[in-house]
C-alpha atoms as one frame of an Amber mdcrd trajectory, in Angstrom:
protein
 -13.022   7.994 -12.926 -12.544   6.217  -9.652 -11.671   8.615  -6.883 -10.083
   8.402  -3.492 -12.280   5.760  -1.954 -10.914   2.258  -2.327 -14.183   0.884
  -0.942 -15.216  -0.107  -4.438 -13.343  -3.266  -3.612 -16.262  -4.493  -1.555
 -19.068  -3.589  -3.937 -20.314  -6.446  -6.125 -16.990  -8.195  -6.659 -18.910
 -11.165  -7.977 -20.104  -9.082 -10.900 -16.649  -7.800 -11.783 -14.869 -10.950
 -12.901 -14.616 -12.921 -16.104 -13.961 -16.662 -15.949 -10.637 -17.964 -17.192
  -9.937 -21.076 -19.141  -9.700 -24.028 -16.754  -6.283 -23.813 -15.183  -5.479
 -27.389 -16.228  -5.255 -26.153 -19.815  -2.746 -23.444 -18.992   0.879 -24.336
 -19.588   2.615 -23.974 -16.234   5.853 -22.033 -16.429   8.788 -22.959 -14.196
   9.770 -20.298 -11.673  12.374 -17.807 -12.785  14.972 -17.928 -10.024  17.952
 -15.594  -9.966  20.805 -15.869  -7.486  22.527 -12.506  -7.708  25.251 -13.058
  -5.114  27.353 -16.036  -4.073  27.453 -14.873  -0.460  23.957 -15.277   0.946
  24.474 -12.589   3.591  23.752 -14.888   6.521  20.970 -16.861   4.830  20.872
 -20.592   4.225  20.398 -21.059   0.483  18.629 -24.377   1.066  16.207 -22.767
   3.513  15.501 -19.894   1.125  14.306 -22.473  -1.425  11.328 -23.068   0.857
   9.929 -19.722  -0.329   9.610 -21.021  -3.881   8.053 -24.289  -2.736   5.348
 -22.556  -0.713   4.578 -19.896  -3.315   4.198 -22.597  -5.954   1.500 -24.218
  -3.805  -0.647 -21.077  -4.092  -0.223 -21.195  -7.875  -0.775 -24.947  -8.293
  -3.950 -24.729  -6.199  -5.279 -22.042  -8.538  -5.416 -19.405  -5.815  -2.931
 -16.930  -7.296  -1.920 -16.570 -10.942   1.629 -15.533 -10.156   3.830 -14.400
  -7.303   7.098 -12.476  -7.365   9.254 -12.546  -4.236  12.438 -10.712  -3.343
  14.623 -10.569  -0.255  17.531  -8.180   0.214  20.007  -8.022   3.072  22.847
  -5.578   3.513  21.720  -4.025   0.210  22.361  -7.288  -1.663  19.578  -9.349
  -3.264  19.759 -12.819  -1.738  16.524 -14.191  -3.175  14.437 -13.407  -6.228
  11.815 -15.576  -7.864   9.069 -14.953 -10.422   6.599 -17.847 -10.359   3.436
 -18.313 -12.367   1.689 -15.988 -14.747   1.286 -12.315 -15.494  -1.669 -13.307
 -17.704  -2.963 -16.874 -17.328  -5.320 -16.844 -20.288  -2.517 -15.709 -22.602
   0.008 -18.085 -21.048   2.240 -15.101 -20.305   4.690 -15.741 -17.495   5.705
 -13.202 -14.872   8.866 -11.358 -15.837  11.318  -9.330 -13.797   9.926  -6.110
 -15.336   6.222  -6.935 -14.851   4.307  -3.875 -13.625   1.949  -4.258 -10.667
  -0.864  -2.169  -9.228   0.544  -1.433  -5.779  -2.554   0.370  -4.409  -1.876
   1.184  -0.736   1.872   0.711  -1.112   1.458   4.140  -2.705   0.943   5.534
   0.805   4.591   5.415   1.936   5.637   7.148  -1.294   3.080   9.911  -0.768
   4.217  10.207   2.851   7.836  10.645   1.758   6.748  13.327  -0.705   5.027
  15.186   2.143   8.063  14.753   4.379  10.303  16.467   1.828   8.055  19.514
   2.317   8.103  19.063   6.104  11.887  19.196   5.969  11.598  22.553   4.180
   9.431  23.968   6.977   6.275  24.050   4.842   4.122  22.640   7.669   4.243
  21.242  11.204   2.774  17.913  12.276   0.461  19.556  14.806  -0.894  22.081
  12.313  -4.643  21.793  11.651  -5.125  20.468   8.142  -7.654  23.266   7.571
  -4.761  25.755   7.574  -3.786  24.391   4.163  -7.003  22.720   2.973  -9.776
  25.088   4.132 -12.372  22.868   2.463 -11.992  20.652   5.561 -12.573  23.418
   8.113 -16.127  22.479   9.138 -16.042  18.728   9.514 -18.662  16.970  11.618
 -18.320  13.801  13.702 -20.769  10.890  13.844 -22.406  10.286  17.242 -25.373
   7.978  16.692 -28.371   7.086  14.559 -28.825   6.736  10.830 -30.445   8.500
   7.908 -32.492  11.535   8.893 -32.029  10.593  12.544 -28.254  10.660  12.402
 -26.721  12.733  15.210 -23.517  14.639  14.472 -21.300  16.876  16.586 -18.605
  19.481  15.979 -14.898  18.766  16.257 -13.689  18.971  19.844 -10.167  19.671
  18.620  -8.783  20.384  15.136  -7.791  17.562  12.837  -3.992  17.689  12.721
  -1.683  16.643   9.912  -0.161  13.934  12.134  -3.669  12.446  12.483  -3.723
  11.917   8.722  -0.343  10.174   8.701  -1.446   7.773  11.460  -5.030   7.090
  10.294  -6.494   8.615  13.438  -8.206  11.558  11.685 -11.593   9.838  11.470
 -11.905   9.457   7.693 -13.083   6.163   6.253 -12.880   4.085   3.081 -16.385
   2.653   3.302 -15.117  -0.863   4.004 -17.464  -1.737   6.877 -21.198  -1.792
   7.521 -21.132   1.237   9.813 -23.550   4.098   9.228 -20.677   6.348   8.213
 -19.338   3.816   5.730 -22.786   3.489   4.181 -22.632   7.228   3.455 -19.179
   6.814   1.907 -20.423   4.116  -0.438 -23.404   6.271  -1.438 -21.269   9.361
  -2.064 -21.062  10.776  -5.620 -17.314  10.243  -5.334 -17.976   6.528  -5.700
 -19.596   7.029  -9.102 -17.001   9.476 -10.352 -19.524  12.329 -10.417 -17.334
  14.861  -8.614 -14.860  17.119 -10.381 -11.326  17.131  -9.039 -11.603  20.702
  -7.798 -14.725  19.782  -5.792 -13.522  16.520  -4.312 -12.333  17.840  -0.939
 -15.583  19.756  -0.485 -17.513  16.577  -1.225 -15.392  14.637   1.251 -16.119
  17.282   3.891 -19.853  16.550   3.586 -19.269  13.083   5.061 -19.057  12.756
   8.854 -15.946  11.467  10.550 -16.128   8.109  12.299 -14.740   9.575  15.527
 -13.103  12.634  17.000  -9.616  13.145  15.507  -6.825  11.460  17.435  -9.074
   9.216  19.531  -9.176   6.013  17.441  -7.404   4.296  14.555  -9.552   3.915
  11.446  -8.203   3.064   8.009  -9.429   5.624   5.526  -8.757   8.387   3.026
  -6.060   9.969   5.164  -3.024   9.595   2.927  -5.261  10.541   0.017  -5.776
  13.896   1.767  -2.015  14.165   2.347  -1.667  13.895  -1.430  -3.843  17.000
  -1.780  -1.706  18.698   0.870   1.405  17.982  -1.212  -0.259  19.486  -4.265
  -1.400  22.581  -2.372   2.028  23.247  -0.826   4.119  22.400  -3.890   1.880
  23.969  -6.527   2.317  20.800  -8.587   0.209  17.777  -9.408   1.096  14.974
  -7.017   2.594  12.710  -9.670   4.783  15.506 -11.005   6.094  16.322  -7.549
   6.714  12.652  -6.722   8.534  12.231 -10.032  10.715  15.258  -9.380  11.569
  14.565  -5.745  11.564  10.748  -5.500  11.162   8.704  -8.676  13.643  10.435
 -10.975  16.393  10.803  -8.338  16.079   7.122  -7.399  15.809   5.908 -10.988
  12.336   4.417 -10.462  11.467   4.552 -14.164   8.499   2.171 -14.063   6.650
   3.728 -11.119   3.878   6.275 -11.468   0.144   6.905 -11.524  -0.390   5.187
 -14.859   1.335   2.933 -17.381   2.406   4.510 -20.652   1.291   2.928 -23.923
   4.732   1.503 -24.695   4.785  -0.314 -21.349   1.162  -1.484 -21.284   2.124
  -5.052 -22.276   4.054  -5.306 -19.015   1.045  -4.531 -16.765  -0.133  -7.684
 -15.027  -3.726  -8.846 -15.094  -5.513  -8.494 -11.768  -7.632 -11.325 -10.404
 -10.432 -11.945  -7.928 -12.956 -14.692  -7.120 -15.907 -15.219  -9.479 -19.421
 -16.451  -8.647 -18.236 -20.042  -8.882 -15.531 -19.386  -6.296 -12.705 -19.650
  -8.810  -9.835 -17.288  -9.462 -10.729 -15.168 -12.487  -9.737 -11.947 -14.197
 -11.259  -8.917 -12.517 -12.923  -6.279 -14.636 -13.550  -2.690 -13.570 -10.803
  -2.925 -10.988 -10.593  -0.174  -8.354  -9.249   3.176  -9.622  -9.565   2.254
 -13.275  -7.312   0.460 -15.735  -4.137   2.502 -15.007  -3.544   2.962 -18.742
  -4.070   6.735 -18.891  -3.080   9.675 -16.728  -5.942  10.132 -14.235  -7.479
  13.477 -13.385  -6.719  12.831  -9.728  -3.417  11.337  -8.613  -4.599   9.221
  -5.714  -2.032   9.505  -2.929  -3.593   6.658  -0.990  -3.564   3.962  -3.635
  -3.121   5.150  -7.205   0.350   3.991  -8.231   1.919   1.148 -10.186   5.465
  -0.131  -9.807   7.877  -3.013 -10.356   9.681  -5.118  -7.800  13.041  -3.505
  -8.587  11.668   0.036  -8.469  10.054  -0.571  -5.107  13.262  -2.142  -3.859
  15.041   1.140  -4.653  12.456   2.987  -2.578  12.711   0.464   0.277  16.523
   0.634   0.255  16.260   4.407   0.571  14.140   3.976   3.698  16.404   1.251
   5.100  19.506   3.366   4.486  18.190   6.350   6.455  17.022   8.326   3.433
  19.855   7.701   0.978  20.728   5.097  -1.626  23.703   5.020  -3.992  24.670
   8.568  -3.105  21.177   9.970  -3.698  19.574  11.436  -0.583  15.804  11.905
  -0.463  15.285  12.524   3.276  17.462  13.135   6.306  18.342  10.413   8.784
  16.208  11.823  11.598  13.227  12.190   9.252  13.345   8.485   8.434  13.710
   7.715  12.132  10.583   9.761  12.806   8.710   8.080   9.966   9.333   4.560
  11.248   8.571   5.387  14.903   5.203   4.547  16.422   3.090   7.683  16.889
  -0.003   6.088  18.416  -0.747   6.494  22.123  -0.529   3.331  24.244  -4.303
   2.884  24.322  -4.394   2.556  20.506  -1.662  -0.120  20.289  -2.167  -2.511
  18.619  -3.870  -0.421  15.987  -6.304  -3.242  15.176  -7.359  -6.514  16.857
  -5.674  -8.570  14.105  -2.335  -6.717  14.354  -0.835  -7.834  17.665   2.214
  -5.826  18.779   1.796  -3.372  15.897   1.832   0.371  16.292   1.735   2.890
  13.474   4.357   5.260  12.129   3.765   7.547   9.169   1.663   5.653   6.597
   3.118   2.296   7.715   2.707  -0.113  10.614   5.653  -0.758  12.925   6.331
  -3.657  15.291   6.526  -2.393  18.862   7.687  -5.634  20.478   7.864  -9.288
  19.486   6.385 -11.036  22.527   2.860 -11.051  21.065   3.847 -10.920  17.396
   2.194 -13.625  15.298   5.041 -13.741  12.788   8.803 -13.948  12.973  10.381
 -10.531  13.044  12.364  -7.921  14.915  11.334  -5.012  17.048  11.019  -1.920
  14.874  10.400  -3.683  11.542   7.882  -1.775   9.440   6.000  -1.747   6.149
   2.583  -2.024   4.526   0.694  -3.822   1.769  -1.612  -3.144  -1.151  -5.194
  -4.159  -1.906  -4.148  -6.342  -4.848  -1.797  -8.485  -2.705   1.450  -6.556
  -2.835   3.578  -6.429   0.306   6.803  -5.039   1.712   8.547  -5.106   5.057
  11.784  -3.450   6.193  13.798  -4.766   9.155  16.473  -2.307  10.367  17.784
  -4.835  12.927  18.567  -7.414  10.248  19.244  -4.748   7.579  16.728  -6.526
   5.396  13.919  -5.858   2.906  11.166  -8.326   1.976   8.919  -7.668  -1.053
   6.068  -9.730  -2.457   4.136  -8.887  -5.619   0.896 -10.580  -6.690  -2.340
  -9.296  -8.236  -5.409 -10.585  -6.421  -8.207  -8.543  -4.837  -8.843  -8.530
  -1.923  -5.443  -9.125  -0.388  -6.933 -10.842   2.673  -8.103 -13.814   0.573
  -4.806 -15.640   0.018  -2.295 -14.474   2.608   0.877 -15.620   0.878   2.769
 -12.689   2.426   2.412 -14.238   5.892   4.263 -17.282   4.595   6.817 -15.158
   2.752   7.653 -13.303   5.943   8.139 -16.420   8.094   9.991 -18.316   5.376
  12.417 -15.422   5.008  13.210 -15.203   8.704  13.557 -18.967   9.168  16.316
 -18.911   6.543  18.550 -16.633   8.634  21.332 -18.743  10.137  24.194 -16.349
  10.846  25.260 -15.480  14.380  23.884 -12.256  15.823
């Protein structure tokens, strides 16, 4: 069982792949392109075709097996394309109902689940997390040193729930070479040796990277929010998410595992092998997603389809409601998509110019230093296996990209998808 730490991504990837047949022997499938509306909602149809051209380059160059792209404006799909393969070795093309591992695109769903409880007065953002998860009451913070010489200190102020939503709590994922991350990678959680009921206690043994609220550090924060949802609702996370979000929105192919009757729709996931070629990845992070896991990982444990995630994104874009189904109130969505980082922490990382952070998603503060086309206030996130979504309230638009390659930073097709979507807008403001 793989637990909450997605850091397994960085451990011996070269030993986790199986070579494919040379891609020249694979029959290339033409892209499946669907125009669902005659009115392109302010987009140039000719310019939208540039998305397909660029995505096909990634496939023809053997970088990505397949890419699915979707753009919606004013709640109408103006672009959809499924290009390449769900399974290259089998010659199986991507289909509209292909199921993808969305990894960290789980985070916004978990955040919405928590916000439904916030709306009921079950907690306050400034509450110490230890009020609800006492296993985290005696956390320590890293100061200096390593091994037996490591120096730790007590919390100077309690870790608040808002710190978890914004990744300022101090938890890690073990992605870097820091002394704290070395401890994460060595933790029994990484080998699946911790029972679910002991996981929070095991997490509490690891020091925080910094004092809560003082820095931004990507880590097991939304994973902890998933445990908060379970503690407050009295339900397993997946059951609560199903009840409050998935079933009401009709997201029938989204969950923490793929049922046996749908297993043929789950895409292969790829990485780079020792020869530097794209190859099927074995022992992918968090398991094979083909059985209900002991722990429903709120930070990265879900699968979904492009149409299911579009339903979720439309709910966010439409201030908490879609097709007469309301999940959250308008002001809750406004709060979720608002930057909650202090000025000294914006941008939240050196490679994210102009980006602040809302609740479980980044948000564009201003466009003067933005490295992509976009609007002030657009927000979204991505997943470790190269899934991506962005919501633009100014343009009333949703962009979704689905691929299956780990790590997502290898082939940044989503950067192209974003620019190629915006360049196709030609209507007057």
